[in-house]
Steps between C-alpha positions, in 0.01 A plus 500: 500500500253252641481147349120536457494843335316534167715748310446609138697586192286701259624448145406736212528328165390137518656400168679172412834612622372581856323169513812308384736689732408686816186301559698178463755594761224589749319170418816308585534694829138421586546138404797480742266581786544876523145620415520842662509678162264484198453691180212720388519608137326712238560726204489874475369477143230278351761253378450129448134493604456133404812389691403704809149356495642147474739559787216642712289194425790272598553680828822653383661158428653393166735254351868568418661290231880504536717390207872430507738545200485117473122527448407344833169636619354512847184645645419684824179649638586848625274624781669807651259755350219493753303792358437615136387860491264564207583811303294814540597853394480631857764235611293476820579138566874555459491814712318323781753221517795740454383716792449200737764479773538127426643587161866551554629487136356642178681336205449561130590395149400751221787434249801730446303745292240555763717735712501789254850614591722697258875460457561702818242298706254791495134437431424541125186711526484501119339158526123558480406221744737631764382857459135393520563307822689789656189716431289244673733479799471878537123459531546219754394233253672165432674421171627194316879565481720367779560843658132600493392157644763519775406856579135410548587195717756685715263796548246258650767322708616827640146618577399160668822458698616192315866545603822455318508296182761371248462577134663212310577537133506167312584629153804485280605852571850601608501626865131431488415582859699823507357619168134426576536677834638805319219486242234454769623785717513733194151398404363571846682832511361598158153400628539759775469256793768611739365300791515177307846583362624537869316184606652290218845624579459394866294181464609313192806323361563392140770233495670436160434151371604280203259245364556231236297217349396460131121496499345487151140574432301185564478293178154398370557138584624557857161442659455168327853396591443586864174311513658187340792508746316597825119446444446865584303697239677825581371812322804710593809287472849641439836366392853593591855377461670312787745780569374754761680771695399785731757732668373763737667767711392433855336837578143447617292748686268270695607136482537257222459125423799271573564482129864402555377154617356426144789622287464875482836681531471777761798729451645837594529612135330355198706708254748233365219242459278757335758631250590146392135402453398814314800514266582135457140365500247762425691680222609169352141384499394810313791460253388146416136607474568783261748298289272194505207707376713644217602146408141380483490296827207486733672371821799602705657155496506498121707821491727374783577190292584707192884519504496860367264632761667304775831651398356850515380437856829339600710783359286761667534338844862399471662791329308789647291410805726266709790752487266771629368288793831331608788743544806499729348789702158330526519126448166327453387247771357294214671273244372707211613266223316212667199724549509595125514124405210418731296778355553379140414146604174622656407697200561195281245295688242397231242393761448852617356611164573863590401726219707774336188713519503496882869557546537762227246726668575838669826580301458875579560425870744217449738699282580761771458258787678184381743604226600868526696445830738262329546742205571785753748306707692360200536845347605648837799269512581539133391147399327381179120483502485290180337201669239685715412729202346198332208510743370849421571434134284184520225704679509764231456240228219351701341838553518568120305179437236617749500841327421331166240272646711194424538338841344160533333597830370804688784690673424623854701782655361703794770758481490552123326798350413379151555846344858504637567148378363577151706820486823307571421258216402781259812702574746554209745283700313281757832399663582865574152554623514202742844599623376853559202404712561650851249263669713208386851634547481808730828690482636259231225596256661594167848397612719439193638177637150369560383603155801336335454171691131485426560572134752207481269277698203580281699387193573168677121467590405562131739215400345279769148575379604443139656165580188401704256586226 
């Protein structure tokens, strides 16, 4: 790789997380003197039009406010995104960049629910958006879901001789590279494009990766705070915690940045890091968000400092998760107890102002992705699931408030079909209905042990809500 090459990472989904995470690592690499790589970014849907317009006007640059648990704030101008691609339904701008031989990596953040995978990792074609995009792909047209967008980009890359490319998933999804590759290949096959299917098999890799940084939605006063501290009137600032982590399996099709020089962990297998993060951090985050909402809190740190909620999270991780992830046969390379304590300290950071609304979202994908594996593994070895059962019980109580129109905020869930959610809440026994949902529990749906544990946990949740009222 020549020192004066101009190589590109095309990123789909230029939200706050990407700008506080992947873009920051590349910025630090460029600042170190290695300027061979830059980012181009855009969205496959007409999301965040004001933010995207502001970023375009600022040449892709923006300010990151970093806040420590001790409330120390620092500011950095991030300039690794060299091109902002305006949204258009044809995705022409993204397709042109993605087909260019200079683009060696296509990365993406679309949230866990945006992959439309069922409990068996098959595409869930009952989801209208996915079915509509598949119909478009069969006609040779682009679409907005990740598979349709990648299909359109890779078709053009194949036709124009763009060469091999790495598809890098940057979402909180277990085995994220492996699963998006399976979903993409299925989508292309269902679209009837055998030539593209063969090309993707031969010319792409999809390394698994684990990402971590709490990045709340920008607060209304962030712009004024940035201007007061830096003098920059930034129309697209973001804020993140001081903790940051990125672990990637080193499996790239056509070169990559020297990320390891700026703190990225390049590994042979991301699995132990991924499992610890998803179960000890992501699931705990959701637990605190659902419980905090039920207790009347607005922010994550408020629930974390509530002794009852913190105990729920501590018990879940200590009694059920850690014994699953650290066994004599498969010892964890991480100090899981220390990781748990770090996670809770991070969640308790009041400066982050992370809302329950943001973290509580997408429960219909988080339940099967973050929580069901611990239930499954505990039951397989004959262990209790009393602690982990509190999480789906909290979600059910949360869902019932949504059902009654009693949530203090709008609930967003890309994987939820409202009719299904309302049916669970309207069932003669909502606990039995939740426990019987195959999309949540797969082969465990309706299992008597699961039903009993959820019934007992729901009683505890009712007591918690009553004491919080």
